[in-house]
Short mmCIF file of the C-alpha atoms (twelve columns), coordinates in Angstrom:
data_MODEL
# 
_entry.id   MODEL 
# 
loop_
_atom_site.group_PDB 
_atom_site.id 
_atom_site.type_symbol 
_atom_site.label_atom_id 
_atom_site.label_alt_id 
_atom_site.label_comp_id 
_atom_site.label_asym_id 
_atom_site.label_seq_id 
_atom_site.Cartn_x 
_atom_site.Cartn_y 
_atom_site.Cartn_z 
_atom_site.pdbx_PDB_model_num 
ATOM 1   C CA . MET A 1   -59.204 58.835  10.438  1 
ATOM 2   C CA . GLY A 2   -55.110 60.182  10.024  1 
ATOM 3   C CA . SER A 3   -54.075 61.927  6.755   1 
ATOM 4   C CA . LYS A 4   -52.990 58.824  5.647   1 
ATOM 5   C CA . GLY A 5   -56.403 56.579  5.865   1 
ATOM 6   C CA . LYS A 6   -58.056 59.621  4.301   1 
ATOM 7   C CA . ARG A 7   -55.782 59.500  1.241   1 
ATOM 8   C CA . ARG A 8   -55.875 56.107  0.920   1 
ATOM 9   C CA . LYS A 9   -60.074 56.287  1.012   1 
ATOM 10  C CA . GLU A 10  -59.777 59.241  -1.815  1 
ATOM 11  C CA . ASN A 11  -57.326 57.003  -3.897  1 
ATOM 12  C CA . ALA A 12  -59.949 54.017  -3.708  1 
ATOM 13  C CA . GLY A 13  -60.799 52.804  -7.481  1 
ATOM 14  C CA . VAL A 14  -58.644 55.556  -8.863  1 
ATOM 15  C CA . PRO A 15  -56.122 53.923  -11.562 1 
ATOM 16  C CA . PRO A 16  -52.310 54.546  -10.254 1 
ATOM 17  C CA . THR A 17  -50.624 57.968  -11.277 1 
ATOM 18  C CA . PRO A 18  -47.420 59.758  -10.032 1 
ATOM 19  C CA . ALA A 19  -50.156 61.857  -8.054  1 
ATOM 20  C CA . ASN A 20  -51.521 59.476  -5.886  1 
ATOM 21  C CA . THR A 21  -49.007 56.030  -5.621  1 
ATOM 22  C CA . GLY A 22  -46.117 55.849  -3.560  1 
ATOM 23  C CA . PRO A 23  -42.567 55.814  -4.951  1 
ATOM 24  C CA . GLU A 24  -42.439 52.057  -5.620  1 
ATOM 25  C CA . LEU A 25  -45.823 51.559  -7.291  1 
ATOM 26  C CA . GLU A 26  -45.123 54.475  -9.233  1 
ATOM 27  C CA . ASP A 27  -41.651 53.200  -10.637 1 
ATOM 28  C CA . LEU A 28  -43.128 49.724  -11.156 1 
ATOM 29  C CA . GLY A 29  -46.241 51.305  -13.110 1 
ATOM 30  C CA . LEU A 30  -44.253 54.176  -15.203 1 
ATOM 31  C CA . ARG A 31  -41.612 51.194  -16.015 1 
ATOM 32  C CA . CYS A 32  -43.980 48.955  -17.201 1 
ATOM 33  C CA . LEU A 33  -46.997 51.100  -18.981 1 
ATOM 34  C CA . HIS A 34  -45.255 54.676  -19.794 1 
ATOM 35  C CA . ALA A 35  -42.792 54.787  -22.748 1 
ATOM 36  C CA . ARG A 36  -41.136 58.085  -23.773 1 
ATOM 37  C CA . ARG A 37  -43.746 59.610  -20.985 1 
ATOM 38  C CA . ARG A 38  -46.469 58.649  -22.982 1 
ATOM 39  C CA . ILE A 39  -49.095 56.052  -21.718 1 
ATOM 40  C CA . VAL A 40  -49.718 52.700  -23.944 1 
ATOM 41  C CA . ASP A 41  -52.904 52.948  -25.248 1 
ATOM 42  C CA . LEU A 42  -54.422 49.692  -24.686 1 
ATOM 43  C CA . ASP A 43  -57.559 50.249  -27.043 1 
ATOM 44  C CA . THR A 44  -55.353 50.328  -30.020 1 
ATOM 45  C CA . ARG A 45  -52.219 48.171  -29.095 1 
ATOM 46  C CA . TRP A 46  -54.118 45.261  -26.940 1 
ATOM 47  C CA . THR A 47  -53.861 43.000  -29.639 1 
ATOM 48  C CA . SER A 48  -50.675 43.551  -30.619 1 
ATOM 49  C CA . LEU A 49  -49.276 43.445  -27.133 1 
ATOM 50  C CA . CYS A 50  -50.960 40.224  -26.619 1 
ATOM 51  C CA . SER A 51  -49.723 38.829  -29.599 1 
ATOM 52  C CA . THR A 52  -46.040 39.355  -28.451 1 
ATOM 53  C CA . PRO A 53  -44.164 36.372  -27.798 1 
ATOM 54  C CA . ALA A 54  -42.225 35.766  -24.247 1 
ATOM 55  C CA . LEU A 55  -38.677 35.533  -25.108 1 
ATOM 56  C CA . PRO A 56  -36.455 33.797  -22.978 1 
ATOM 57  C CA . PRO A 57  -35.535 33.235  -19.880 1 
ATOM 58  C CA . THR A 58  -39.523 33.196  -18.830 1 
ATOM 59  C CA . GLY A 59  -39.831 29.493  -19.879 1 
ATOM 60  C CA . LEU A 60  -43.261 30.379  -21.287 1 
ATOM 61  C CA . ILE A 61  -43.787 28.336  -24.414 1 
ATOM 62  C CA . THR A 62  -47.363 29.425  -25.743 1 
ATOM 63  C CA . SER A 63  -48.142 31.926  -23.440 1 
ATOM 64  C CA . GLN A 64  -48.034 35.606  -23.764 1 
ATOM 65  C CA . LEU A 65  -46.587 37.273  -20.938 1 
ATOM 66  C CA . VAL A 66  -47.969 41.111  -21.493 1 
ATOM 67  C CA . PRO A 67  -51.711 40.265  -20.250 1 
ATOM 68  C CA . TRP A 68  -50.337 38.430  -16.836 1 
ATOM 69  C CA . ILE A 69  -48.144 41.700  -16.165 1 
ATOM 70  C CA . LEU A 70  -51.074 43.965  -16.700 1 
ATOM 71  C CA . TRP A 71  -53.275 41.577  -14.384 1 
ATOM 72  C CA . THR A 72  -50.273 41.567  -11.692 1 
ATOM 73  C CA . LEU A 73  -49.727 45.294  -11.576 1 
ATOM 74  C CA . TRP A 74  -53.378 46.127  -11.384 1 
ATOM 75  C CA . LYS A 75  -53.536 43.601  -8.224  1 
ATOM 76  C CA . GLU A 76  -50.308 45.172  -7.000  1 
ATOM 77  C CA . ARG A 77  -51.828 48.573  -7.320  1 
ATOM 78  C CA . ASN A 78  -55.130 47.287  -5.170  1 
ATOM 79  C CA . ARG A 79  -52.961 45.612  -2.635  1 
ATOM 80  C CA . PHE A 80  -51.238 49.107  -2.281  1 
ATOM 81  C CA . VAL A 81  -54.240 51.308  -2.372  1 
ATOM 82  C CA . PHE A 82  -56.310 49.191  0.077   1 
ATOM 83  C CA . ASN A 83  -53.407 47.508  2.297   1 
ATOM 84  C CA . GLY A 84  -50.405 49.566  2.175   1 
ATOM 85  C CA . ALA A 85  -48.365 47.216  0.556   1 
ATOM 86  C CA . SER A 86  -46.002 47.311  -2.245  1 
ATOM 87  C CA . ALA A 87  -43.732 44.848  -4.199  1 
ATOM 88  C CA . SER A 88  -40.693 45.808  -6.174  1 
ATOM 89  C CA . PRO A 89  -40.812 45.825  -9.844  1 
ATOM 90  C CA . GLU A 90  -38.841 42.506  -9.830  1 
ATOM 91  C CA . ASP A 91  -41.109 40.632  -7.649  1 
ATOM 92  C CA . THR A 92  -44.070 41.877  -9.881  1 
ATOM 93  C CA . LEU A 93  -42.748 40.620  -13.050 1 
ATOM 94  C CA . ALA A 94  -41.531 37.265  -11.238 1 
ATOM 95  C CA . THR A 95  -45.353 37.105  -10.086 1 
ATOM 96  C CA . ALA A 96  -46.536 37.377  -13.685 1 
ATOM 97  C CA . ILE A 97  -44.263 34.912  -15.055 1 
ATOM 98  C CA . ARG A 98  -45.510 32.202  -12.292 1 
ATOM 99  C CA . ALA A 99  -49.041 33.107  -13.290 1 
ATOM 100 C CA . ALA A 100 -48.415 32.597  -16.778 1 
ATOM 101 C CA . LYS A 101 -46.514 29.624  -16.119 1 
ATOM 102 C CA . GLU A 102 -49.303 27.971  -14.047 1 
ATOM 103 C CA . TRP A 103 -51.944 29.043  -16.383 1 
ATOM 104 C CA . GLU A 104 -49.900 27.437  -19.565 1 
ATOM 105 C CA . GLN A 105 -49.854 24.213  -17.248 1 
ATOM 106 C CA . GLY A 106 -53.250 24.224  -16.475 1 
ATOM 107 C CA . GLN A 107 -54.202 24.091  -20.644 1 
ATOM 108 C CA . LYS A 108 -52.379 21.111  -21.176 1 
ATOM 109 C CA . LYS A 109 -54.467 17.981  -21.447 1 
ATOM 110 C CA . GLU A 110 -52.342 14.773  -21.484 1 
ATOM 111 C CA . LYS A 111 -53.464 13.110  -24.673 1 
ATOM 112 C CA . VAL A 112 -53.256 9.041   -24.219 1 
ATOM 113 C CA . VAL A 113 -52.620 7.587   -27.039 1 
ATOM 114 C CA . PRO A 114 -55.199 4.527   -27.527 1 
ATOM 115 C CA . PRO A 115 -52.747 1.244   -27.742 1 
ATOM 116 C CA . GLN A 116 -52.121 0.141   -31.190 1 
ATOM 117 C CA . SER A 117 -54.974 -2.781  -31.833 1 
ATOM 118 C CA . THR A 118 -54.706 -4.146  -36.096 1 
ATOM 119 C CA . PRO A 119 -57.714 -5.625  -37.314 1 
ATOM 120 C CA . SER A 120 -56.647 -8.971  -37.031 1 
ATOM 121 C CA . ALA A 121 -55.269 -9.057  -33.347 1 
ATOM 122 C CA . THR A 122 -58.526 -10.504 -32.120 1 
ATOM 123 C CA . GLU A 123 -58.780 -13.219 -34.951 1 
ATOM 124 C CA . ALA A 124 -55.554 -14.018 -34.557 1 
ATOM 125 C CA . CYS A 125 -55.810 -14.810 -30.757 1 
ATOM 126 C CA . THR A 126 -56.462 -18.379 -29.858 1 
ATOM 127 C CA . ALA A 127 -58.136 -17.345 -26.648 1 
ATOM 128 C CA . ALA A 128 -61.188 -19.811 -25.573 1 
ATOM 129 C CA . THR A 129 -62.914 -16.872 -24.261 1 
ATOM 130 C CA . ILE A 130 -63.790 -13.402 -25.400 1 
ATOM 131 C CA . VAL A 131 -64.567 -10.734 -22.723 1 
ATOM 132 C CA . ARG A 132 -65.698 -7.156  -23.389 1 
ATOM 133 C CA . THR A 133 -66.158 -4.658  -20.494 1 
ATOM 134 C CA . ASP A 134 -67.218 -1.330  -20.144 1 
ATOM 135 C CA . ALA A 135 -68.609 1.092   -17.517 1 
ATOM 136 C CA . ALA A 136 -70.949 4.379   -17.129 1 
ATOM 137 C CA . TRP A 137 -70.422 6.701   -14.259 1 
ATOM 138 C CA . ARG A 138 -72.481 9.646   -13.237 1 
ATOM 139 C CA . LYS A 139 -70.712 12.498  -11.487 1 
ATOM 140 C CA . GLU A 140 -73.621 13.714  -9.267  1 
ATOM 141 C CA . ASP A 141 -74.019 10.916  -6.954  1 
ATOM 142 C CA . LYS A 142 -70.878 9.169   -7.758  1 
ATOM 143 C CA . LYS A 143 -72.819 5.691   -8.778  1 
ATOM 144 C CA . ALA A 144 -71.527 3.208   -11.793 1 
ATOM 145 C CA . GLY A 145 -72.973 1.035   -13.972 1 
ATOM 146 C CA . LEU A 146 -70.945 -2.073  -15.165 1 
ATOM 147 C CA . GLY A 147 -71.305 -4.476  -17.900 1 
ATOM 148 C CA . TRP A 148 -69.603 -7.040  -19.460 1 
ATOM 149 C CA . THR A 149 -70.017 -9.931  -21.782 1 
ATOM 150 C CA . VAL A 150 -68.443 -13.405 -21.765 1 
ATOM 151 C CA . LYS A 151 -68.244 -15.268 -25.337 1 
ATOM 152 C CA . THR A 152 -66.975 -18.956 -26.054 1 
ATOM 153 C CA . GLU A 153 -67.944 -21.366 -28.895 1 
ATOM 154 C CA . ARG A 154 -70.333 -23.114 -26.580 1 
ATOM 155 C CA . PHE A 155 -72.230 -19.605 -25.415 1 
ATOM 156 C CA . GLU A 156 -72.287 -15.902 -24.688 1 
ATOM 157 C CA . ILE A 157 -72.989 -14.691 -21.649 1 
ATOM 158 C CA . ARG A 158 -74.130 -10.925 -20.666 1 
ATOM 159 C CA . ARG A 159 -73.829 -9.511  -17.615 1 
ATOM 160 C CA . LYS A 160 -74.571 -6.085  -15.534 1 
ATOM 161 C CA . LYS A 161 -74.359 -4.811  -11.994 1 
ATOM 162 C CA . PRO A 162 -74.633 -1.352  -10.287 1 
ATOM 163 C CA . HIS A 163 -72.270 -0.078  -8.119  1 
ATOM 164 C CA . GLY A 164 -72.214 2.842   -5.793  1 
ATOM 165 C CA . HIS A 165 -69.765 5.112   -4.052  1 
ATOM 166 C CA . VAL A 166 -67.140 5.029   -7.512  1 
ATOM 167 C CA . SER A 167 -64.982 8.012   -7.437  1 
ATOM 168 C CA . SER A 168 -64.210 8.435   -11.342 1 
ATOM 169 C CA . PRO A 169 -64.863 7.040   -14.624 1 
ATOM 170 C CA . LEU A 170 -61.530 5.552   -14.447 1 
ATOM 171 C CA . VAL A 171 -62.357 3.227   -11.036 1 
ATOM 172 C CA . ALA A 172 -65.545 2.245   -12.881 1 
ATOM 173 C CA . GLU A 173 -63.709 0.983   -15.736 1 
ATOM 174 C CA . GLY A 174 -61.223 -0.847  -13.290 1 
ATOM 175 C CA . LEU A 175 -64.304 -2.459  -11.607 1 
ATOM 176 C CA . ALA A 176 -65.904 -3.466  -14.614 1 
ATOM 177 C CA . ILE A 177 -62.635 -5.545  -15.615 1 
ATOM 178 C CA . ARG A 178 -62.219 -6.787  -11.988 1 
ATOM 179 C CA . GLU A 179 -65.774 -8.086  -11.896 1 
ATOM 180 C CA . ALA A 180 -65.412 -9.893  -15.523 1 
ATOM 181 C CA . LEU A 181 -62.600 -11.547 -14.326 1 
ATOM 182 C CA . LEU A 182 -64.103 -12.667 -11.178 1 
ATOM 183 C CA . PHE A 183 -67.331 -13.976 -12.831 1 
ATOM 184 C CA . CYS A 184 -64.753 -16.009 -15.282 1 
ATOM 185 C CA . ARG A 185 -62.755 -17.313 -12.258 1 
ATOM 186 C CA . GLU A 186 -66.354 -18.699 -10.789 1 
ATOM 187 C CA . HIS A 187 -67.026 -20.419 -13.953 1 
ATOM 188 C CA . ASN A 188 -63.372 -22.083 -14.432 1 
ATOM 189 C CA . LEU A 189 -62.978 -19.758 -17.458 1 
ATOM 190 C CA . ASN A 190 -59.101 -19.712 -17.403 1 
ATOM 191 C CA . ASP A 191 -58.092 -18.703 -21.079 1 
ATOM 192 C CA . ILE A 192 -59.192 -15.569 -21.724 1 
ATOM 193 C CA . LEU A 193 -59.027 -12.140 -23.990 1 
ATOM 194 C CA . LEU A 194 -60.340 -9.391  -22.042 1 
ATOM 195 C CA . GLU A 195 -61.072 -6.401  -24.493 1 
ATOM 196 C CA . SER A 196 -61.718 -2.809  -23.345 1 
ATOM 197 C CA . ASP A 197 -62.158 0.636   -24.395 1 
ATOM 198 C CA . SER A 198 -60.508 2.241   -21.805 1 
ATOM 199 C CA . ALA A 199 -57.297 2.794   -23.400 1 
ATOM 200 C CA . GLN A 200 -55.526 4.165   -20.364 1 
ATOM 201 C CA . LEU A 201 -56.124 0.979   -18.423 1 
ATOM 202 C CA . ILE A 202 -55.261 -1.243  -20.828 1 
ATOM 203 C CA . LYS A 203 -52.110 0.339   -21.267 1 
ATOM 204 C CA . VAL A 204 -51.684 0.707   -17.217 1 
ATOM 205 C CA . ILE A 205 -52.423 -3.241  -16.827 1 
ATOM 206 C CA . ASN A 206 -50.106 -4.457  -19.639 1 
ATOM 207 C CA . ARG A 207 -47.282 -2.622  -18.413 1 
ATOM 208 C CA . LYS A 208 -47.772 -3.370  -14.885 1 
ATOM 209 C CA . GLU A 209 -48.035 0.000   -13.429 1 
ATOM 210 C CA . SER A 210 -49.644 2.094   -10.622 1 
ATOM 211 C CA . ILE A 211 -52.140 4.827   -10.621 1 
ATOM 212 C CA . ALA A 212 -52.957 6.051   -7.203  1 
ATOM 213 C CA . GLU A 213 -56.908 6.376   -7.974  1 
ATOM 214 C CA . VAL A 214 -57.282 2.906   -9.103  1 
ATOM 215 C CA . HIS A 215 -54.191 1.038   -7.042  1 
ATOM 216 C CA . GLY A 216 -56.408 -1.757  -4.827  1 
ATOM 217 C CA . ILE A 217 -58.108 -2.331  -8.383  1 
ATOM 218 C CA . LEU A 218 -55.394 -2.887  -10.032 1 
ATOM 219 C CA . SER A 219 -53.929 -5.084  -7.683  1 
ATOM 220 C CA . ASP A 220 -56.679 -7.512  -7.806  1 
ATOM 221 C CA . ILE A 221 -56.706 -7.511  -11.386 1 
ATOM 222 C CA . LEU A 222 -52.825 -8.283  -11.667 1 
ATOM 223 C CA . HIS A 223 -53.402 -10.904 -9.231  1 
ATOM 224 C CA . LEU A 224 -56.314 -12.508 -11.327 1 
ATOM 225 C CA . SER A 225 -54.356 -12.580 -14.393 1 
ATOM 226 C CA . GLY A 226 -51.324 -13.824 -12.585 1 
ATOM 227 C CA . LEU A 227 -52.740 -17.069 -11.166 1 
ATOM 228 C CA . PRO A 228 -50.694 -20.092 -12.383 1 
ATOM 229 C CA . ASP A 229 -53.703 -21.562 -13.853 1 
ATOM 230 C CA . VAL A 230 -55.002 -18.886 -16.236 1 
ATOM 231 C CA . SER A 231 -53.753 -17.284 -19.006 1 
ATOM 232 C CA . ILE A 232 -54.888 -13.656 -19.926 1 
ATOM 233 C CA . LEU A 233 -54.342 -11.286 -22.509 1 
ATOM 234 C CA . PHE A 234 -55.298 -7.653  -22.050 1 
ATOM 235 C CA . SER A 235 -56.294 -5.409  -25.139 1 
ATOM 236 C CA . TRP A 236 -57.578 -2.115  -26.209 1 
ATOM 237 C CA . ILE A 237 -60.819 -1.907  -28.669 1 
ATOM 238 C CA . PRO A 238 -62.442 1.288   -30.348 1 
ATOM 239 C CA . ARG A 239 -65.906 1.973   -28.433 1 
ATOM 240 C CA . ASP A 240 -67.938 0.895   -31.516 1 
ATOM 241 C CA . LYS A 241 -66.505 -2.217  -31.251 1 
ATOM 242 C CA . ASN A 242 -68.075 -2.377  -27.901 1 
ATOM 243 C CA . LEU A 243 -71.367 -1.482  -27.818 1 
ATOM 244 C CA . VAL A 244 -73.006 -4.521  -26.184 1 
ATOM 245 C CA . ALA A 245 -70.539 -3.877  -23.031 1 
ATOM 246 C CA . ASP A 246 -71.534 -0.277  -23.311 1 
ATOM 247 C CA . SER A 247 -75.419 -0.765  -23.354 1 
ATOM 248 C CA . LEU A 248 -75.142 -3.156  -20.550 1 
ATOM 249 C CA . SER A 249 -73.238 -0.340  -18.265 1 
ATOM 250 C CA . LYS A 250 -76.200 2.026   -18.784 1 
ATOM 251 C CA . GLU A 251 -78.687 -0.466  -18.146 1 
ATOM 252 C CA . ALA A 252 -76.885 -1.135  -14.991 1 
ATOM 253 C CA . LEU A 253 -76.721 2.632   -13.967 1 
ATOM 254 C CA . CYS A 254 -80.570 3.200   -14.570 1 
ATOM 255 C CA . MET A 255 -80.611 0.076   -12.035 1 
ATOM 256 C CA . VAL A 256 -79.013 2.202   -9.409  1 
ATOM 257 C CA . GLU A 257 -81.590 5.206   -10.431 1 
ATOM 258 C CA . GLY A 258 -84.236 2.385   -9.763  1 
ATOM 259 C CA . VAL A 259 -83.175 1.715   -6.234  1 
ATOM 260 C CA . ILE A 260 -82.557 5.005   -5.283  1 
ATOM 261 C CA . ALA A 261 -85.816 6.509   -7.086  1 
ATOM 262 C CA . PRO A 262 -88.419 8.129   -4.208  1 
ATOM 263 C CA . THR A 263 -91.750 5.811   -4.381  1 
# 
């Protein structure tokens, strides 16, 4: 084994110091962790370092940069020790900022604001048929249960249907709406108020927007609601107002279990 390889083996697992690092990493480590030739004591200063805000022009809003600098330094130290690769201080800092931004973006969850539905919205609607839909979905086997109710002045119908190969809860909700509309079409019910507790789906339908995940289903829904002889209004309702359809969808999901259960 050459002298260079021997030095790498001896230094494996040893924190970088001026004695066991190359000039690039030594310069990088000393710039970031040394101040007036004294190493920063992370045991006592970790909390204050992590609470230090990142100032412009890093582009970070809520994240702190110090932990990502230290993490990147550690990874670059390992790259140097085991692979002989080194990065400039500028590149290492850029990597830390990029990692912090990616983490910050990952923490942001899109908040779907439910469409406003006043308590008198349903009462004020003159639709002859009130339809409510819901869906239950199981991630493990991509199965779904669809449930819907159809209510007129003369009758109330409750329907449920199992469905396989469903990729997401949103797809399941879309399938439930489509099945309910097909049912109404088959029974010549053309003046409809359709209510669902899926705020995202109702919003997309009313705006005639598209989501790649449910593009085909949305196209069918918009086609059925746009036929010349029908009048269909889509409205969001809170989950506690949709308990019957919710129960039907869960029963339908149990039907799927009954079909696939071993005998």
